[in-house]
C-alpha positions, 0 to 999 in steps of 0.5 A: 500500500503506497503512502504519502511518504512513498509518493514524496520519496519517489518524487524527491520532495518532502512529505509536506510538499507532497501533501500540498500537491495532493490537497490542491494548495498553491505555492508549489512550482509547476515542475515539482507539482508534475513530479509529485503527480507523476509519482502518484500515478506510478504508485497508483496512490489515491488520496484519502477522502478523495476530492469532490466528484467529477462525474466521470467513470472509466470503463476498461475492456480487453478489446473491440474485436470480440463484439461482446465487449463493446456491447457490454460497454455500450450498455454500461455507458447508456446506464451511466449516462442515465445516472449522470456520469460521463464515461471514458472508454479504454481498450487494454488489448488484453495486456496488463501493462496497458491496463495499468497505463489506463488506470494511471490515466484515469486516476490523473483525470480524477474519475470517480470510479472504474468498471473493469470488463473481463479484466486481466484478473481473468488471466490466471498466469498474469500479475495482478498486484495493481488491483490490490494496490488500488483496493488498499488506496480506496479506489472505487472499482467493480469487476464484470465477468471473471473476478477472483474472490481474494479482493474486496471488490464487488463483482457482477457477471455471468455464471460461467460454470452453469454456461458450460453445464447448460451448453453440454446438457443441451447436447446430451438431451439431443442424444450426443455423448462425444461432446467436445470443448473448443476452449479458450486459452487454458490459463483464463478463468472463464475457460476453466469454469466452463470446463468444470460445468461441462464435466459436471453435466457429463458425469451427471449423465453417467459419462466420464469426461474424455480428452475431447478438449482443444484450446485456441485463442478467443477468435474466429481463427482460434476456433478453427485451429481448435476444431482442427486439432479435435478432428485429428484426434483418435476420437472425434466429437459429434457435438462441441461447446465453445468458449465464445461465439467468435470461436463457434463461428470459426468452428462453423467455417472449419467444419465446412472446410473439412466437408462436415455438415452442421448440424447433421455431422457436427452440432455447435453451441456458442457462448455470449449471444452476439448479434452475429450468431443470428447471421451465420449459416446455419444460425448459431445455437448459443448461451446468451449473456444477459447484457442489459442486466449485467450493465445495470447492476455494474453501474448501480454497484459503482454508484453505491460505492461512490456515494458510500465507499464503506457500504458492503456490496454482495457479488451478483451472478446471472445465469445465462440463457440458452438460445436454440437455433439451427446449429444443433440437432440429434446425432446421426446414427 
């Protein structure tokens, strides 16, 4: 936890000078003020009893390529506007250093709070020290989709375990038994949680989870690569669940390239519920995130934190909804 003394030491000034900068007093040279403010940003120092509200919040998302992220951000921005906040939208390109850079920038602009959408914390192999530092300094934050429970930060999102279970159960109900998983990178929390849901559904049906799991990037090409590996295995699936709709679209493309018919030869279930799932041929069966509900709760959580930082807030988890379209059917005998 960074203190005012740490800020002063990093800036090379006295604690009294650092305090004058933090509290907004005049009489500090601009060069000195710049050094102190830079040290505050680098240490993610949030002054106790923060300055008056600015009416701005930060929305941080991994990228704009996966449509689910801008859809979530747009819903949150709409809800924030209704609540009287202006939003600063930041795309971190799923990189921890970019996320930290944006946090610096947002603190520099004195935002009242931040919402992290599928933040770097979902990467189980990454470094997450900056979140703990922000918590220690009293920053107001909400995590959306993929938060860990080891920080005192409220979170809202979709039940990823249930998503994997729901998608798998749908294929089981159709009569499939060889159900593969076109999964995102193994070190991402949502990937692991969906895998747990798939295994739970298979075991409940008396089926032992097998090796029909293949990993790829959260992209169309990642879906193609993952399915290609599954089809080259000793046992091939009659149906697959996917980590995202983008990966599922890649599965549809690769299945066509391999001469497989969907759903006659291979049933496919996506996850997210992006608009493009309605545009594929065949139209994609998917497990949909309740985007508007997630956005409403996330913004309301942040509003509460801004008004009363000490008020405890329970985490909120939504069950996704199965939308059955044309990419799933009973397996051919």
